[in-house]
Every structure is written in C-alpha cells, then in structure tokens.
C-alpha positions in Angstrom: 126.2 135.1 204.2 123.3 132.8 203.5 123.0 130.0 206.0 120.6 127.1 205.9 119.4 125.3 209.0 119.9 121.6 208.4 119.4 118.3 210.1 121.6 115.4 209.3 122.3 111.8 210.4 125.7 111.2 211.9 127.3 107.8 212.3 129.9 106.5 214.7 131.2 103.0 214.0 131.4 100.7 216.9 134.7 101.1 218.8 135.3 104.6 217.4 134.5 108.1 218.6 134.7 109.9 215.3 131.4 111.3 214.0 130.9 111.0 210.2 128.1 111.9 207.9 126.1 108.7 207.4 126.8 107.0 204.1 123.5 106.4 202.1 122.7 103.0 200.7 121.5 104.7 197.5 124.4 106.6 195.9 122.6 109.9 195.1 120.9 110.3 198.5 122.3 112.3 201.3 122.1 112.1 205.1 120.9 115.7 205.2 117.5 117.3 205.5 116.2 120.8 205.5 113.3 119.9 207.8 113.4 118.3 211.3 110.6 115.9 210.4 112.6 114.3 207.6 115.7 114.3 209.7 113.8 112.5 212.4 112.6 109.9 209.8 116.1 109.3 208.6 117.3 109.0 212.2 114.5 106.6 213.1 115.1 104.3 210.1 118.8 104.9 209.5 119.4 101.1 209.3 117.3 101.0 206.1 118.8 104.1 204.5 122.4 104.2 205.5 125.4 101.9 205.8 125.7 100.9 209.4 126.2 97.8 211.5 124.4 96.6 214.6 126.0 98.3 217.6 127.1 101.5 215.7 125.8 104.8 217.0 123.3 106.8 215.0 122.9 110.6 215.7 120.4 113.2 214.7 122.2 116.5 214.5 121.5 120.1 213.5 123.7 122.8 212.2 123.6 125.9 210.1 125.5 125.5 206.8 126.9 128.5 204.9 125.7 128.2 201.3 126.4 131.7 200.1 129.2 130.9 197.7 128.4 127.4 196.6 128.6 126.8 192.9 125.2 125.9 191.6 126.5 123.4 189.1 128.3 121.5 192.0 125.8 122.3 194.7 125.3 118.7 196.0 129.0 117.9 196.3 129.8 121.3 197.8 126.9 121.1 200.2 128.1 117.6 201.3 131.6 118.9 201.9 130.3 121.8 204.0 128.2 119.4 206.1 131.2 117.2 206.6 133.2 120.3 207.6 130.6 121.1 210.3 131.2 117.6 211.7 135.0 118.0 211.7 134.7 121.4 213.4 132.2 119.9 215.9 129.9 122.8 215.1 126.8 120.6 214.8 124.5 120.1 217.8 123.5 116.5 218.7 119.7 116.3 219.1 119.4 112.6 219.6 121.5 109.5 219.6 120.8 105.7 219.7 122.5 102.4 219.0 121.8 100.8 215.6 120.0 97.5 215.4 120.4 94.9 212.6 118.8 96.1 209.4 117.1 92.7 208.9 115.8 92.5 212.5 112.1 91.9 213.2 112.2 94.9 215.6 113.1 97.3 212.8 110.5 95.7 210.4 107.9 96.2 213.1 108.9 99.9 213.6 108.7 100.5 209.8 105.3 98.8 209.7 104.0 100.8 212.7 105.2 104.1 211.1 103.3 103.2 207.9 100.1 102.4 209.8 100.4 105.6 211.8 101.0 107.8 208.7 98.0 106.1 207.0 95.8 106.7 210.0 96.8 110.4 210.0 96.1 110.8 206.3 92.7 109.1 206.7 91.8 111.5 209.7 92.8 114.5 207.6 90.6 113.3 204.7 87.6 112.9 207.1 88.1 116.5 208.4 88.3 118.0 204.9 
C-alpha cells in the first residue's frame, strides 16, 4: 500500500460543523499539497485561493492518502475523492484553524504584501550568501 502524506485546506461554512475540502477559485487547482510549507501558504491565504465567506472556518489538515491503486489517467479526480473520503471518515488531523476574513479586506491585502516582502528579503539574503 503506497500512502502519501498530504496537507489540505478544509472549509466549514458559517453555521455548519461539516468539514469539506476547500473549493478552489481556479477550476483545475486543488486544496491539497504534498509539502507542509505549501499547505501553510494555502491556509494563510485561503480567501484568495478558495471559495469562502467572511466568518467561515478555514482549517489546515494533514492525512495519509492511499494512492496504491489509483488509475494514472484519472489520478487527479481519484486523488480528490480519496482526500474527501479522509474528511468524511474524520481520519485527517487538524493542525491549525482560523476564521476567514473578507477576500477584499485591507487586512488580507496587507498580509499578502508582507508575505511577498518577506519572501523577497529571504531570496536576497540567499543570493548574498551564495
């Protein structure tokens, strides 16, 4: 059995308690990552990448997904189904959770800007060392 450790963004609409896989704004994207750092990025900026409303709950989750018998020609759809099954079976671990803010808020824009500045600073530091 071949299992992949995954990180994914869960979504709970306001007034509900059902965790669902976050629905991406761009149709071919997924709320799943194979690295924790990308999962963290999606979690931190979920309002920009997934359909959610102010007040909804955003979760960063981890789970091992069995991929041993997935059909390669249908890998993305099959993988998404397996991830959703993890949510239904409550086999994913919640790492972080937070309340969504408005996608057009100045607070979110400032967070995006600060992330870009920080990434740029780290790249410049690495260039100086090399």
